[in-house]
N, C-alpha and C positions, 0 to 999 in steps of 0.2 A: 845694029845689034840684033842678032837672031833671037826670036821669041820661041821658046819651047812650049808646046801645048801640053797641058796635064790631062791625063786620062782620068776622068772622075770615077769611072767604075773601078779601075784598078786601084785608085787611091782609096776608095771606100773599102774595097776588099782587103787591102793591106792594113787598114786601120783596124778592121775587125779581127784579123788574124793576130794582131799584136796584143789584144786584150787578154788578161790572165783568165784561166779556166776556173770557175767557182766549184768548190767541193760539193759533192752530192750528199745530202743528209738522209740516211736510211730511215724509213718509217718503221716503227716497232711492229714486229710480226705478231706478238702476243701482248696486247696492252694489259696492264694490271687487272687481274680478274677480281680482286678484292681489296678494299680499303681496310685499314686497321680499324678494329672496333675499339674505340677509346672511351674512357669514362667521361660522363658529363661533369658539370661543376661539383655536384654533391658527392659523387663517387661512392659514398657510403650506401646509396640506394641500390647499388649493384646493377643499375641499368646501363647498358652500353649503347652508344650511338655511332653512326658512321662519320668518319672525317678523313680527309685526304692525308696521306703520310708518305714521306719518301721511302719508308720501309714497309713493304707489303708482305702479308702472310700468303701462304699458298692457298689455293682455292679450297682444298680439303679442310685445312685448319680454320679458315674463315667460316665455312659452312657449319663446322662442328661448334665453334664458339657462338655463332648466331643461333644454332639450335639450343644451346644452353641458355642463352638470353631469352628465347621464346618460352622455355619451360618456366623460368622465373616469372615472366610476365603472365603466364597462365595461372600460376599460383597466386599472384597478386590480384588477378581478376576473380579468382575463386574466393578470396578473402572479402571482396566487396559484395559477393552474393550471399553471404551468411546472414540470413534474417530469421526472425522468430517464426515465420510462417512456413518454414521448410518441413517436409514430412520426414519420417524416420527412414523411409526408403531412399529419399534424396540425400540425406545426411550420410547414410551408409555408402551410397554410390560415390559421393564426393570423397569420402575417406579412402575408398579403393583407388579412385583416380589420382588422388594426391600421393598415395604410396607408390603407384606405378610411375608417376612423374619423378618422384624422389629417387627411386631406384635407377631410372634411366639417366638422371643427372649424375648420380654417383658413378655409374659405370662409364659414362662419357668423360667425366672428370679424370678418372683413373687413366683412361687412354690418353687424354691430353697431356697429363703430367709426364707420362712415359715417352711421348712422341714430340713434345714441344721443343723447338730449336732453341739452343742456349742464347742465340743472338736476340731473341725476342722475349726474354724474361722480364723486361720492363713493360710488357703489354698490360693493358688495363685489366685483363682477365685475372692476372695474378696480383698486380699492385692493389687492386680494389678488393682482393680476397672474395671473389665471386662465390666460391664454394662455401665460405662461412656465411655469406649473406643468404644463400639458398637454405642452409641448415636452420638458421634462425627463423626464416620465413615459414619453413615446413612446421617447425615447432609451434609457431604462432597460429597457423591455420588449424593444426591438429588440436590445439587447446580449445579453440572456439568450437570446432566440430564436436569435440568430446563433451563440452558443456551442453550443446544442443542435444546430443545423443542421450546423455543422462536424463535430461529433462523430458525427452520424448519416451524413454523406456520406463519411467517411474509409473507404477500402477495407479491408475486414476480411481480413487475411492469416492463413491457417491456421498453426498452430504447427508449424514445421519445425525439426528438429534442426540443429545447426550443421554436422554432418557431411553431412547431405543438402543443405543450402544450398551448402556448398562444392563438393559433387559436381556440382551443377547448373552452377555457375560454371566448373568445370574440365572440362566435357565436350569443349570444343574448345580445346585448348592453343594459345596464341598462337604458340609456337615451331613452325616447320614441321619435321616429322620427315624425315630423309633416307631414301631407299629403299635396301633391301639385296637384291641379286639373287643372292647366293651366292658372291661373290668373297671368298676367305679374307682377303686383305690389307685389305679394307674392314670386316671383322667387328669389330675392336676399337673403331673409331670409332663404328660403328652401335650396338654394345652399350653403350658409355658414354653416348651421347646418349639412347638409348631408356630405359635404366635411370634416368637422371636425370629425364627428363620424365614418363615413363609408369610404368615398373616400380616405382619407389619411392614413387609417389604414394599417399597414404592416402585421397584423396578419390574414387578410382575403384575400382569393384568388380573382381573377378577377371574377370568376363565382359566388362566394358568394356575392360580391358587386353588381353584376347584379341582383341577386335575391332580395336583400334588396331594390334596386332602383325600381324594378317592384312593390314591395309591398308598396312603399312610394308614388307612383303616382296614380292618378285616373282621370277620365274624359278624356278631350282632350289630356293631357300629357300621359296618359296610352295608348291611341289609337296611339300616335305618335311612340311608341317603341314596340307596341304589335306584330309586324311582325318579330322582331329579335329573332332568335333561341338561346337558351342558349349555350354559348361557352366561351372560354377564352378571346375572343376579344369583346364579347357582351357588357360588361359594358362600355368600351371606346366608342364604336359606339353609344350606347344609350345616354351617357352623352353628346357627341358632338351634337347629334340631339336636345336634350333639350336646350343646350346653344344656338345653331343656331336659335331656334324658340323663346325662351323667354328672352334671354339676349340681349334685344334691348332697349337701353336707351330711344329712342323716344316713343316706345310703353309703357314703364314703366311710363314715365312722363305723357303720355296721360291717362293712366289708373288711375293715382292718381288725375289728374284734373277732370276726369269724376266723380270720387267718391266725390270730393269736391263740384262740381257743383250740384251733386244729393242731397246734404244735404238740408233739408228744413230750411228756415229761422226761427229764433226764434220769437215767437209771444210776443208782449209787454203785460205785465200784466195790 
């Protein structure tokens, strides 16, 4: 029986040619440039994180949403920096920076609303109401900055004793003092008025009382105390001189009698 020899090479080649051809899987030319920004577990915090998603935003939308997220993070960082040791200049600068960030966020949000694809309305940027989160955060930071600004702009008043404060308010008495020119009959009224307003005041120093006294006398009374130099004891010395000269009951009565006698008699009609 004849034996037929097999050609191994042709057998191998024939086996290879009989195998099915595998399909070629094309590589993606442009891999996804951006993952969806999705909310974390809290969502209410308004913070967005990267996560893979079968539905991808365009590069432009991703960058714009990411920019919004960075603005919110900068505001949160600003909130942590609000301490009592900030200067007025720093508070003012932070207020200006906050307002600029807020305006940038609102402008970008308006653009996103008008250009957002309807297929991605379930995106975390909208479902977590990021714009509302940003508005509440801005109000919170502004409130803290406003309190610091009010505290720093309040005029600092030096600690003044109650006595000194009252003394300043009492430097110019509202009641007009009468003048005393040396007439004995007018001394009792002048003494009572001056003692009530100036002499018994605990808010005035002795030197201030002396100045008031000098301004309240004229004529002979002024000459009587004109030689006294201003000092802490001048008021007491001047007051005693005036009392010694004009507080003389005999002279007072005499002055009144002379005034009565000087009156002209009434003529009969």
